[in-house]
ZAMARLO-50705 format. One record per residue (C-alpha): residue number from 0; residue in one letter; z, y, x. Coordinates in pm, 1 decimal. Each point is the difference from the previous one (the first is absolute). Layout:
BEGIN
     k   r         up      north       east
   NUM   A          Z          Y          X
...
//
This chain:
BEGIN
     k   r         up      north       east
     0   M    -4289.7    -3858.5     -627.0
     1   T      167.5     -239.3     -204.8
     2   L      334.3       73.8     -186.3
     3   H      220.0     -200.3      204.3
     4   E     -182.8      165.4      290.2
     5   S       96.3      318.2      -87.6
     6   R      416.5      -49.8       40.1
     7   P      100.3     -195.3      272.5
     8   G      192.4     -312.6     -132.8
     9   F     -125.8      -42.5     -334.2
    10   R       24.2     -341.9     -161.9
    11   P     -115.9      -84.0     -315.1
    12   G      255.0     -102.3     -244.3
    13   F      234.6       98.4     -230.7
    14   R      387.7       63.9        8.5
    15   P      166.0       24.0     -320.8
    16   S      348.0      152.1      -68.1
    17   R      295.6     -178.8       56.7
    18   D      149.2       57.7     -339.8
    19   G     -337.0     -150.4     -177.4
    20   T      -72.0      303.1     -156.9
    21   R     -362.6       87.2      -71.8
    22   P      -91.3      211.8      344.6
    23   V     -291.1      111.8     -102.5
    24   R     -136.0      164.3     -302.3
    25   V     -330.0       26.5     -156.5
    26   S     -251.4      167.8     -173.0
    27   L     -303.3      -85.0     -123.9
    28   E     -356.9      211.9     -122.3
    29   F     -238.4      -86.2     -220.0
    30   F     -283.2      120.5     -164.9
    31   P      -96.9       20.4     -409.1
    32   P     -278.2     -250.3      -49.6
    33   K     -390.3       60.5     -117.0
    34   T      -94.6     -275.6     -143.1
    35   P      151.9     -308.4     -204.4
    36   A      -32.1     -233.4      337.5
    37   M      177.8      261.2      229.3
    38   E      278.5       30.3     -263.4
    39   E       21.5     -310.4        1.9
    40   T       65.8      -11.6      367.9
    41   L      232.5      257.1      -36.3
    42   W      242.7     -151.6     -218.5
    43   A      -10.0     -314.6      157.9
    44   S      106.6      156.5      341.2
    45   I      303.5      231.0     -166.3
    46   K      109.7     -342.0     -173.3
    47   R      -19.8     -153.5      352.0
    48   L      206.4      255.1      161.3
    49   E      231.8      103.4     -282.7
    50   P      260.0     -232.8      119.3
    51   L       38.4      130.8      319.1
    52   R      155.8      287.7     -142.7
    53   P     -184.4      312.5      181.0
    54   A      218.1      337.0       17.7
    55   F     -308.8      120.2     -215.6
    56   V     -359.3      -38.2      -88.3
    57   S     -252.1      264.4       21.0
    58   V     -376.3       62.4     -181.7
    59   T     -230.5      242.5      146.7
    60   Y     -208.9      223.2     -209.3
    61   G     -340.6       60.2       64.9
    62   A     -182.2      357.8      199.1
    63   G       -7.7      251.8     -278.0
    64   G      234.6     -203.8     -237.2
    65   S     -293.9     -252.6      -65.4
    66   T      230.9     -284.8      -70.9
    67   R      272.2      205.5     -198.6
    68   E      -62.8     -221.6     -275.5
    69   R       16.0     -322.0      162.3
    70   T      290.8       78.5      192.9
    71   H      208.7      100.8     -257.1
    72   A      -87.9     -319.7     -193.5
    73   T       93.9     -205.7      306.2
    74   V      307.3      192.3       66.9
    75   R      151.9      -46.6     -367.8
    76   R     -112.1     -333.9        8.9
    77   I      219.2      -68.4      296.6
    78   V      270.4      137.3     -166.9
    79   E      -22.1     -146.9     -328.7
    80   E      -75.7     -377.5      163.3
    81   T      174.3        6.1      317.7
    82   A      378.7       62.6      166.1
    83   L     -198.5      234.4      249.0
    84   R       43.0      335.9       89.6
    85   P     -331.5      171.7       -9.8
    86   A      -78.6      345.8      179.5
    87   A     -309.7      162.7     -128.5
    88   H     -241.6      204.1      162.1
    89   L      -93.7      352.0      -93.8
    90   T     -255.6      238.3      164.1
    91   C      -83.2      335.4      -60.7
    92   V     -375.0       -5.9       12.8
    93   S     -220.6      131.4     -245.2
    94   A      262.4       67.0     -257.3
    95   T      142.4      273.2     -161.3
    96   R      425.2       19.8       23.4
    97   A       31.3      -44.5     -370.9
    98   E     -202.6     -341.3       63.8
    99   V      192.4     -128.7      271.7
   100   D      347.4       62.2     -179.3
   101   D     -137.2     -148.0     -310.2
   102   V      -28.5     -322.4      265.1
   103   I      333.7       61.1      159.0
   104   R      148.8       -0.8     -388.8
   105   S     -199.8     -275.4      -70.9
   106   Y      148.1     -192.9      285.8
   107   A      361.0       86.0      -89.9
   108   E      -49.0     -113.6     -374.4
   109   A     -119.3     -344.9      150.4
   110   G      304.7      -64.7      210.1
   111   V     -164.6       96.9      320.1
   112   H      297.7      224.9      213.3
   113   H     -194.0      -41.8      330.2
   114   I     -304.8      204.5       94.7
   115   V     -226.9       -6.9      327.3
   116   A     -121.0      346.0       27.9
   117   L     -342.9       49.3      175.7
   118   R     -254.9      305.7        3.2
   119   G     -249.1     -242.5      -24.0
   120   D     -338.3      -52.5      136.6
   121   P     -251.5      241.5     -121.4
   122   A     -239.6     -173.5     -273.3
   123   G     -284.1       10.6      223.6
   124   G      238.5     -235.7      242.1
   125   I      113.3       49.2      352.3
   126   G     -166.2      227.0      175.0
   127   T     -112.5      211.2     -253.5
   128   P      164.3      348.0       21.4
   129   Y      284.9       28.9     -247.7
   130   A        6.7      262.4     -245.7
   131   P      360.7       42.3     -211.3
   132   H     -108.6       44.6     -412.5
   133   P       26.7      354.8      -70.8
   134   E      311.9     -111.4     -250.9
   135   G      127.0     -278.5      183.8
   136   Y      257.7      -62.5      256.4
   137   A     -133.0       81.8      330.2
   138   S      177.3     -191.7      250.3
   139   T      236.7     -299.3        2.9
   140   P      299.9      193.4       21.3
   141   E      -69.7      222.9     -289.0
   142   L      -58.0     -320.1     -181.9
   143   I      330.3     -127.8       77.0
   144   A      181.9      308.9     -139.9
   145   G     -179.1      -22.2     -348.3
   146   I       90.2     -374.8        3.7
   147   R      358.9      134.2       77.0
   148   Q      -12.4      215.5     -249.4
   149   I      -67.7     -246.8     -283.9
   150   G      238.3     -274.8       81.2
   151   D      215.9     -175.5      247.2
   152   F     -253.4     -202.6      176.8
   153   E       58.2     -171.4      368.9
   154   I     -291.5      135.4      162.1
   155   S     -154.4     -168.3      311.1
   156   V     -310.0      176.1      218.0
   157   S     -275.4     -118.1      223.2
   158   A       56.2       33.0      363.0
   159   Y     -294.7      -12.7      264.6
   160   P      109.4     -177.9      409.0
   161   E     -358.3       78.0       69.8
   162   K        2.8      359.8     -199.5
   163   H     -209.3       50.6     -315.5
   164   P     -358.2       25.7       84.1
   165   E       -1.3      356.5     -140.1
   166   S      245.3       91.7      222.1
   167   A      -31.1      231.1      277.9
   168   S      273.1     -169.8      204.1
   169   I      306.5     -253.7      -18.4
   170   D      240.8      325.2       -2.3
   171   V     -202.2      129.5     -303.9
   172   D       22.9     -305.6     -175.8
   173   I      389.4      -56.3       84.0
   174   D       45.5      382.1     -105.3
   175   V     -186.5     -117.5     -346.1
   176   L      279.4     -275.8      -32.7
   177   R      275.4      201.1       63.9
   178   Q     -124.2      229.7     -305.5
   179   K        1.7     -306.9     -195.3
   180   V      362.5      -93.7       43.6
   181   E       92.6      365.9      -47.8
   182   A     -170.6      -41.7     -337.9
   183   G      224.1     -327.8      -79.4
   184   A     -196.8     -267.3      183.6
   185   A      274.9     -290.3       71.0
   186   R     -236.1     -234.9      185.7
   187   A     -295.1      -10.7      169.4
   188   I     -264.8     -308.4        4.2
   189   T     -257.0      -23.6      290.0
   190   Q     -340.1      -69.6       32.0
   191   F      -77.1     -330.8      154.2
   192   F      -26.1      -55.4      364.8
   193   F      -29.4     -277.5      243.8
   194   D      175.0      119.1      333.2
   195   N      379.9       38.7      -57.8
   196   D       30.0      228.2      290.6
   197   V     -184.2      232.2     -242.7
   198   Y      234.3      -13.1     -276.2
   199   F      317.3       62.0      248.6
   200   R     -174.1      293.1      193.6
   201   Y      -38.4      145.5     -320.3
   202   L      340.0      -51.3     -124.9
   203   D      138.3      166.9      269.6
   204   K     -149.2      272.6      -62.8
   205   V       58.6       16.2     -333.6
   206   R      373.9      -27.9       74.1
   207   A      -62.0      236.2      272.3
   208   A     -124.5      274.8     -278.8
   209   G      336.8      -68.9     -178.1
   210   I     -141.5     -214.7     -286.0
   211   D      276.6     -245.7      -93.4
   212   I     -143.9     -203.2     -310.0
   213   P     -122.9     -360.5       35.9
   214   V     -334.8      -35.2      150.1
   215   V     -149.9     -368.5     -114.8
   216   P     -260.9     -167.1      259.8
   217   G     -279.1     -102.7     -243.9
   218   I     -128.7     -333.7      103.6
   219   L     -356.4     -106.3     -102.5
   220   P      -37.9     -349.1       46.7
   221   V     -397.1      -77.6       66.5
   222   Q     -163.0     -200.8     -276.5
   223   N     -327.0       93.1      141.5
   224   F      -43.1      159.9      365.7
   225   R     -356.9      154.1      -71.1
   226   Q       84.6      182.3     -322.1
   227   T      383.9       97.6      179.9
   228   A     -184.0      137.4      321.4
   229   A     -297.3      188.4     -254.8
   230   F      339.6      158.7     -197.3
   231   T      232.9       65.2      275.0
   232   A     -264.1      230.8      152.8
   233   R      -38.3      181.6     -326.4
   234   A      356.7       75.0      -15.4
   235   G      -15.6      118.4      343.6
   236   A      230.8     -285.4      149.4
   237   S      -72.3     -197.9      279.6
   238   V      -83.4     -421.6       75.0
   239   P      134.2      -93.9      334.7
   240   A     -231.1     -181.7      246.0
   241   W      232.8     -268.6       13.7
   242   L        0.0      -55.8     -404.9
   243   A     -401.8       -2.5       20.8
   244   Q      -10.2     -282.6      248.5
   245   R      261.1     -216.5     -238.3
   246   F     -251.7      -10.2     -222.5
   247   D     -301.3      -31.3      181.0
   248   G     -256.1     -250.5      -61.9
   249   L      167.2      -63.6     -348.5
   250   D     -227.6      155.9     -230.4
   251   D     -113.9     -335.0     -176.1
   252   D      316.5     -190.6       76.0
   253   A      216.9      108.2     -334.9
   254   E      278.4     -219.4       36.0
   255   T       70.7       97.7      405.7
   256   R      -24.1      389.4      -88.2
   257   R      273.2      -70.6     -259.6
   258   L      214.1     -202.9      241.2
   259   I      -49.7      270.7      269.0
   260   A       58.7      256.5     -265.2
   261   A      373.2     -148.1      -66.6
   262   A       72.3        3.9      387.8
   263   V      -94.2      313.9       40.5
   264   A      201.5      164.8     -259.2
   265   A      320.8     -207.8       62.6
   266   E      -42.9      107.2      352.3
   267   Q       36.8      356.0     -107.8
   268   V      241.7      -40.4     -278.9
   269   F      216.1     -186.4      244.1
   270   D       -4.6      258.2      271.7
   271   L      101.7      293.8     -215.3
   272   V      263.8     -182.5     -120.7
   273   D      130.0     -113.8      338.7
   274   R      -61.2      385.9       78.9
   275   G      255.0      116.2     -281.1
   276   V     -202.8       23.5     -275.0
   277   T      157.5     -105.8     -376.1
   278   D     -267.8       99.9     -263.7
   279   I     -350.4     -119.4       14.0
   280   H     -291.6       98.7     -256.6
   281   F     -278.9     -269.0      -53.1
   282   Y     -308.5      138.3     -105.1
   283   T     -114.8     -341.1     -167.9
   284   M     -354.6       68.3     -117.3
   285   N      123.0     -185.8     -319.5
   286   R      -15.7     -329.1      206.5
   287   A      369.6     -174.1       21.3
   288   D      -63.9     -263.6      251.5
   289   L       28.5      168.3      306.4
   290   V      307.2      213.9      -35.2
   291   Y      158.4     -264.5     -188.5
   292   A      -25.9     -219.5      322.2
   293   I      110.3      318.3      189.9
   294   C      345.3       61.8     -228.3
   295   H       83.7     -367.4       13.3
   296   L        1.8       17.2      395.1
   297   L      180.8      316.3      -64.4
   298   G      302.7     -220.9     -156.7
   299   L     -110.8      155.1     -339.5
   300   R       42.5     -287.7     -280.6
   301   P      -24.9      -40.7     -348.3
   302   L      349.7      -74.3     -195.5
   303   A       62.4     -340.8      -65.5
   304   G     -242.1      -98.4     -295.4
   305   Q     -227.9      271.8       71.9
   306   A     -215.1     -188.4      278.0
   307   Q     -105.7     -254.5     -241.5
   308   A     -141.6      236.1     -292.4
   309   A     -147.5      245.3      219.8
   310   A     -244.0     -297.1      175.6
//
């Protein structure tokens, strides 16, 4: 079932607001680079997307805090060299409370006032049993409480339309989200999904549970379908059959894959907007082109004079 088949009358397209204001707010996610070549790609992407003035940009934090220093360096450079508002990811895996608190304070000192608080995947990766550090924060709600004791941070958290892989049920998962909100979370950003009905069914359940914070849909433009499908399976998400069919037979045709990827992501985003979504979070994978194109279709434009500088 395609997106437009899932809702009768859907017509891909975009209707900008009548008063000309920006109708959609976007946020972007990057990950810290491992090599000089990856760093060059990251910063080229950041400079390309900066003129679109996203609401914020987040920088991920590896399993077990394995990218802590690279995350901090990336966030600090965003603060110092761009006009973007960074949100630093933070996990409590394999670290004491004192160590995590030091990271929180270092973010504040760097001028970062937005944290994406996550329990984090075990150092062994998804599927490895999670065990809290005996002297650490045991859960995301505990981590949020610790952040709020240290400073006045804006706090975002994760949400899972197809439930977290470790949750016994979607109801248990939503109860965990409620605990995060009660601890002080102001926004939830979802795991990526490809079927918008999955997101809206989840949102209905979240609202029915009395949770009223924004639940921002996370969108992953598909750069490489095989890699995306494998990662999706590990993350406990699903790949609709129609999506696999769109990329079928294109293993050796990178240019066509890229065009299909742009069309699929644009169709998904247009449908979300048509159904009332006003905030969208893009998992950029440190690549700018697909995200920039989709934002352009949404009506997001650089200010006069910025477009040429970003090219």
